[in-house]
N, C-alpha and C positions, 0 to 999 in steps of 0.2 A: 497590449504587446505594447512596447517605446523601446525604442533603438537601439532593437535584437538585444532586451529583459525579456525575460516571463519569470510570470510569479505563478508555480506549483504550491497545490493543499491538498494532501494528502490523509484520508481521517477512515478509519475501523466507526461506524456511526452506531451497531448494536441494535440495528432495528430505525428505518430512516426515522419514521410519524415519532419516534419519542428524544429522537435529537432536533425533530423538527420546533417540536412540542417545548425545547430547551434552551431554543434562538439556537440553531446552526444557520439558520437559512439570514439570520437577523446580522449577525456574525458574518458568515462568509461574502454578505450584502457589501460592509466596510473596508471587509478585508481586498475586496477586487481582485481575486484573482484570475490570471488565466488559462487555468486548468483546476481544475478539482476535479480528484480522483476519492469515488466512495469505494469501503466494501462494506459487506456482511449490510445491507439495505433491506433483506429478507421482505422485498415486496412483490407482489405483480408486475406486470409489465403495466397494466392497466390503474395501479394505482401509483406506478410511477409517473404518470403522463400527466399527474393530476398540478395545476396552477402550482399549488404548494411546493412542490418536490422539483418545478421547473424554473430555473432563475431566470429574471429577465436577462437578453444579452447572451444569452449560453446557445448550445449546438449542446445539446445531451441525448446519451446515447445510453441503454444501457444493454445491461446482459441477466436474467435473473435464473432462478435456480426452476425447476418443474414443482418441486415439492414449496408447499407452503408455509414464510415463512422462516422460509431457511438460507441461505447464505446469500449471492447475488451480488455483482459489482454496477460502477454507474460513473464516465468518465465523460463532465461539460468543460466546452471548450471554448473561448469566446471565436477561433475559428473554425470556420467549417472547415471538416474532414475532407481528403480526396480519397480512402478510402477507410471502413472500418469492420474488422472482423471481428468476429464473436468464436469466444473460445478457443484451445488450446491446441484441436483437433482431435482429444480425446473424450471416445463415448463415457466411461465411467467419473470424466472431472465435468464435462461442459454440460451436463445437464443437473452441476449443482453448481453455474453460470459465477464460475469463480476466475473467468476473463473478458476480460477486451481491450481492443487495440485502436488506435488511430492514428492515421497518417496524415505527415501535414509536409509543405515544403520539404523540409531539412532535416526531418525529426520523425519518431514514431513515439505514442506516446500511449505507455496502458494502467490501467489498473487491474491488480491482481489480488485475488484473498486466497493464499495460503489454508489447507484444511490445517487441523487443530490433532491434534494423536491422543490428546489427554486425559478420551473417554473411555482409550484400551489402546489393546494390540492390536487390534483390525485397524480403527481409525490409523494408527499409526503405523502399521506397512503401506496404508494406499496414501499417508504422506510424502514415502520414499518414492511410493511411485511416482508419485506428483515431482518431487523434487529432479528425477533424472528425467521425466519429462521437460520442465521446465529447461535446466541443463541444456537440453536438445536446440529449445527456445533460442536460446543465450548463443550456444554455438552457431548456429546459423545466422541471427541478425550476425553475427562476428566475423565469419566465413563472408557474406553478404556485404561488409563492410558499409553496414544501416544503422544511421545513428536514431542508439534506442534510449527510452530512457523508461522502469516499470517500475510502475509505487502503488503500494499498499499491506498489507498484514500479513508478514511474512514469519509468524508464528515463530519466531525464534531467532535467539538472543548470539550474540557474534562472539564477545568475550567481556572477560571477568568485569569490567568494567561498566556494562549493560545491562546487566541485574542486580536488585539487591544481597541476596542470597545465595550466593555464588556454587560454593560448597552444597548449602540441604536440596540442591536442585536438580542436581550431576545426574540424574536417574529420573527428573521429570523432563516430560515432551517438553520442545521449544527451549528444552539446555542440555539436550543430549547429546555426547565428542561426535556424531554420525553425521548430528544435523548441522553442529556448531561448522562440523569438517567441510560441510557445503558450501559453506559459505567462505570457510577457506580458500577451496577449488574457485569459484566465482569471481573471490576478489584477486586473487593470484593469477592460478593459467588463464582462467579466461579475460583477466586484467577488466571486471568490472569496479566501478566504485562509487563507496556508502557516501551518497551526497553528504548527510547530517556531518559523518564525522571530516572531509574533507575539511571543515571548518570548525572542529568543535571537539576538543579531545576533553572534555571539564569529564568527570562521574556524576552520578547521579540525575541525567538525562533520561526519563522513563517516558513513554506511549500509552504502556497498560498497568492498571494496576484493578489488582484482583478486591473482587466487593464483600472478600470476609474481610474480617476484625477492621481492623483503624488504616488499611496498608493507604487507602489514598491519603490518609493525614498526615501518615508518617512519612509520604513515599516512598514505599516497600511495592517496587518497580521493575520491571521490564524494557528493554528498549525493542519490540521487536517491529517497530515500523519504519518503511524507508522508502527513501527514495534511491535509487540505483542506477547509474548508468553506465552505459560501453565507453572504450576508447574513444570507439569514433561520432560519440555524442559530442552538437556542432555549438554546446556551452560549457561552462563551468561555474561554479556553485558565488558564486557572488554574497548570502549570506544564507542562514539555516536557527528554525528557532524551533520551540514545543509550547504550542500555547497552552496557558493553565490557568487564566486568571474566569473563563468562567468550562463549568464541566455539558461535556453534548453528548457524553456517553462513557464506558470505560475505559475506553482509548483518547489519547489528547491529539490534535491537530499536529500535524508535521509541514510546517512554511520551509519552501525551499526558492531567496532567489536564486535566478540565471544571469548570466552574462554573455553575449557571443564571444567565443572561443579566437 
């Protein structure tokens, strides 16, 4: 961190072991971010504490799922947090390791992995319950005037610009009107800001590609990974980019640099 500037990288690693073998940690070392938010680590705490997954110079904090090989989040920071909060206070979702929050002097940052509803109606209903819980979290942060940034795989596209096949996906989880309305609500009523779109209004800017067909090669994608902050956040976006020169996962890293407001 230099002169009131911070660099944050978030990525759904789709299994931290696989991402490490593809060079993720060597790339992170070169990028030298102040904060790293990981989702879907799919590892237990004893695995996450291995030197391989513990970058030098970072305080590393983890929220793993009870179920082995499933979900899980992590947050690495160059600064030592003043407080760490594990989970959202939900019995249903906290056992899945979907949220970890670190407090610092002038802001709070969280790494979060929203549920996917693509496997069927039961998981879609669970996703809606998660959205309700997370909305209350955002309302609480706003009411307390806490400077707050959350990063991660939200598993929802926001607008037509954020997905290749807009019309074809209207009835698919991740692009449902009810899900997109939730994003509308947090951006409008709750005055949150989509960090990437604060500085980039270009189309075909995706963060996830299906492993089916040639989605990656043809850039048939979805933008479902975000860095979102509330209007109390102490920083503004200086630059934002999606890194695609290497492939560590079915998701691409989202890099945002911030400066003091």
